[in-house]
N, C-alpha and C positions, 0 to 999 in steps of 0.2 A: 504495500499499498504506500503510496506515495504522495507526499503533501502538495498541493499545487500553488503556484507561486503566490495568490492571491491571499491565499491562508497562510502562508509565512508572513505577509504583507500584513495582515490581518493580527495575528498573533506578535508580530513586532508592534505594531501600535498600541495594542494593551500592554506589553511589558512596560512602553516607555511613558503611557497614560499613568500607570500604576506608579512606577517611579517618581513623575512628576508631582501626582498627587500626594505621596509619602513625604516627600521633601516638602511640600508646602503645609501639609499637615504638622510638622515638626518646626515649623517657623512662628519667628515671634508672630505677634497680632498687628503690629505696627511701628512706622519709625518716629520716635520720638527727638529724635537729633535736635530738629529743629522745632519741636512743638511750643506753640502759644501756653504756656503752661496758666495764665492768666483767662484766658478765654475757656481752655477745658474746665477751669474749674468754677467758671462760672456756668457753665452749661451742668457742669459735672454733678455739683456742690454749692447749687444754688443757697444763699444766708438763711440764716435761722435769727428766729428772735432769742435773745440770750445766749448769743456765744460766747464765752468762756474764753476758750484760745481756740486758733487754726493756725496750718501750716500747709503752704504747697511747694511743691518743685520737682528736680530731677534725682532719681539714684542714680548715678553714673555707674557705680560698681557693685560690686557685691559689699563692700564697706559699709556701716549702719552710720545713718545721718541721724544725729543725738540733738533735739531741743530742749532745753532748761525753761520752765515759766515759773516763776515765784510765787507766792502768794496764794496758791490754790488754795480754798476754802473747803472742810469735809463737806461730803456731802454724796448725795448720788447724783451719776452725768450719765449722758449719751455720749457714747462716742462714737461717729461718722466718719468711715475712711474710703478711699476710693483710688485706682491707679488705673494706667491703661499701660500697652506696649508689650504685650502677651505674660504670660506666666501668672505669678504671684506674690502678690506684697506682705510683709508684716510690720504689726505695730506692738511695738513693747510698750506698756505705760508702767511708770515705776514712780512710787511716791515716800519721801524720806529713805530712800535708796534701795525700797522693795519692791519686788514687782508686785504690782495689783493686778494685772491683764494682760494677755496678750489678744490681739485682733489680727484679723487676714483677711485680704481680699484679692477677688482675682481682678487678673489685669485687663479687664475690657470694659472698664467705664462704668462699671454699675456699683451703687454702694451700698456696702456693708452698715450695720449697725448695734452696736450692743451697749450694755448699761453696764455701768462700773461705779465701786463705790470706792471714793478717798477716804481712809479712815482718819486722816490727822490734816489738821491746817497747814502747809507748809509747800516747799517747791515739787514741782511734778514735771518730771521727763518724759518726753516720746521717742523712741526710738523706732526708724523707720529703716527696712532691710527689703532686699530681695535678691534672690539668687540668678535671676534671670533678668539683671540690669542689664543694661539702662531702661529703666521704667520712668512716668514721672507718678506724681501722688499727690494725695491731699488728705486732710483730716478736719477735724474740727468736734471740740469739745462744748457739750449744751448742758448747763445745770438742769436737771431733771426738774418736772413741775410738781 
């Protein structure tokens, strides 16, 4: 039984198509090299009433970006996080040097929220990181009502 040349051609096209699909499925969701972070943040994370702190930027590599905020009151808050660029980003929240929560977000522009309890008044640190860098991120902390 011999293959007809057109059968070989179809088989080759199927292999090439499957290979192309596999490569694109493993690539990042989009380029963040020239992203307008302010414009992205404005559409991804609209301003909320009672924002206590917020930040946005670019995670250029796997090194965590740590921001400290002095004088955060004890209480319950809602942390909203988002990222874009493919993969996932993680946000570690610490109060008084002790980790109080870790939040994650898929880097596809959707928002994730979590409730956190700040045990005592004082400085709060949020570390943003991603093994899928570069990605862009935004987060905001709002006092729960």
